[in-house]
Each structure stands twice: as structure tokens, then as C-alpha cells.
C-alpha positions as CSV (number, residue, x, y, z in Angstrom):
1,M,102.9,135.7,110.6
2,K,100.7,133.9,113.1
3,V,102.6,131.6,115.4
4,C,101.1,129.1,117.9
5,L,103.3,127.9,120.9
6,S,102.6,125.2,123.4
7,S,103.1,126.9,126.8
8,T,103.0,126.3,130.4
9,G,101.7,129.8,131.1
10,D,99.7,132.5,129.6
11,N,102.4,135.1,128.8
12,L,105.7,135.6,126.9
13,D,107.7,134.8,130.0
14,A,106.2,131.3,130.3
15,Q,108.2,128.1,129.2
16,I,107.4,126.0,126.2
17,D,105.4,123.0,127.3
18,T,106.9,119.7,126.2
19,R,103.5,118.4,125.3
20,F,101.5,119.6,122.3
21,G,98.0,118.0,122.6
22,R,97.9,118.2,126.4
23,C,99.8,121.5,126.9
24,R,98.4,123.9,129.5
25,Y,98.0,126.8,127.1
26,F,98.3,127.8,123.5
27,L,99.8,131.2,122.9
28,F,98.9,132.6,119.5
29,I,101.2,135.5,118.5
30,D,101.0,137.7,115.5
31,T,104.7,138.5,115.1
32,D,103.9,141.5,113.0
33,G,102.5,143.4,115.9
34,M,103.4,141.2,118.6
35,E,99.7,140.7,119.7
36,V,99.3,137.8,122.0
37,E,96.2,135.7,122.6
38,A,96.5,133.1,125.4
39,M,94.0,130.3,125.3
40,D,93.5,127.5,128.0
41,N,93.8,124.0,126.4
42,A,90.4,122.5,126.8
43,N,92.1,119.2,125.6
44,I,94.4,118.8,128.5
45,A,92.2,116.2,130.4
46,S,90.7,114.4,127.2
47,A,90.4,110.8,127.6
48,G,91.7,110.3,123.8
49,G,92.2,112.4,120.7
50,A,93.8,115.4,122.5
51,G,96.5,115.7,119.7
52,I,94.0,115.7,116.9
53,R,91.6,118.1,118.6
54,S,94.5,120.5,119.6
55,A,95.9,120.4,116.0
56,Q,92.5,121.3,114.5
57,L,92.2,124.1,117.0
58,V,95.6,125.5,115.9
59,A,94.6,125.2,112.2
60,D,91.1,126.8,112.9
61,K,92.8,129.8,114.6
62,G,94.8,130.4,111.4
63,A,98.3,129.6,112.7
64,E,101.0,129.3,110.1
65,V,103.7,127.9,112.4
66,L,103.7,125.7,115.5
67,I,106.5,125.7,118.1
68,T,106.3,123.0,120.7
69,G,108.4,120.5,122.7
70,N,107.1,117.4,121.1
71,V,104.4,116.4,118.6
72,G,102.7,112.9,118.1
73,P,101.8,111.3,114.8
74,N,98.1,112.0,114.7
75,A,98.6,115.8,115.5
76,F,101.5,115.8,113.0
77,D,99.3,114.6,110.2
78,V,96.5,117.1,110.9
79,L,99.0,119.9,111.2
80,S,100.8,118.9,108.1
81,A,97.6,118.6,106.2
82,A,96.6,122.2,107.2
83,G,100.0,123.5,105.8
84,I,101.3,124.4,109.2
85,K,105.1,124.4,109.7
86,I,106.0,122.6,112.8
87,Y,109.0,123.2,114.9
88,S,109.4,120.5,117.7
89,G,112.2,120.0,120.2
90,A,111.8,123.5,121.5
91,S,112.5,124.3,125.2
92,G,113.1,127.4,127.2
93,S,110.9,130.6,127.4
94,I,108.4,131.7,124.7
95,K,110.3,134.8,124.1
96,D,113.6,132.8,123.4
97,A,111.6,130.4,121.1
98,L,110.2,133.4,119.1
99,E,113.7,134.9,118.9
100,K,115.2,131.6,117.6
101,L,112.3,131.4,114.9
102,K,113.2,135.0,113.7
103,T,117.0,134.2,113.5
104,G,116.7,130.8,112.0
105,G,117.6,129.0,115.0
106,L,114.7,126.4,114.9
107,N,114.6,123.4,112.6
108,E,111.4,122.5,111.0
109,T,110.3,119.0,112.0
110,G,110.1,116.4,109.4
111,G,107.9,113.9,111.3
112,P,106.4,113.1,114.8
113,D,109.1,112.8,117.5
114,V,107.0,111.0,120.1
115,G,104.5,108.2,119.9
116,S,100.8,108.5,120.5
117,K,99.7,108.9,124.1
118,F,102.9,110.7,125.1
119,G,101.0,113.5,126.9
120,F,99.5,111.1,129.3
121,G,102.6,110.8,131.3
122,G,105.6,112.4,129.4
123,G,104.8,116.0,130.2
124,K,105.4,118.3,133.1
């Protein structure tokens, strides 16, 4: 399964980024072989539309699951339309989040949990 996580760093020891659209990095992890691809988020400084563009990137990379701190309404709509399962409210390390996913310790998100423009000032 291909999982995307919003991350503050480029490795498994990094923390989940509370922001989705403006997170520092996206970590794409193939859970079958634990192959990791770290990608700088080019949308971090976007004037607008960061959530939509980030969601489209995640979909284009073939992610089946997204784990993040928060997800806004526009990103949620794009991710949902692409059939991506969304787990928001995550915190702690990337390793911990993956373990929680494997053991059923995360709850799938039923809707956006922040308003639009959250990433402009709500993140770390």
C-alpha cells in the first residue's frame, strides 16, 4: 500500500506536520517494502490553492492513504474524489503514525477538520 504523510522532515524519524497543503515534506512510503520517497513541498509558499495542488500531487503519486495533522475543505474534496483514505489528527513521529495505521490505531476522517487558509498561520 502506498501511504503519504505530511512531514516536518525527510525521514521516518521526522514528526507529522500539522499542515497538509503547506507541510514541509511529503513522505511517500510503500508499506510492502518500506521504500521511502521524500519530496519537498513546492506549495509551502503558495499565495493560494496550496491544499488543492498538494492533494492533486498526492493523487498523481498514486497514494492510497494520507496521514496528516489537519486537512482543509478544498484538499479534502480533491483527496476524496481520488479515492484516497484520509487520516487526520495525527501527531508524533512518522514511524509511530505508520505503526498506528498498521494496528488500526488511526480513525479515517469523515470531513475537513480545519477551515480554508489554516496553513497560513496554524502550522509549525
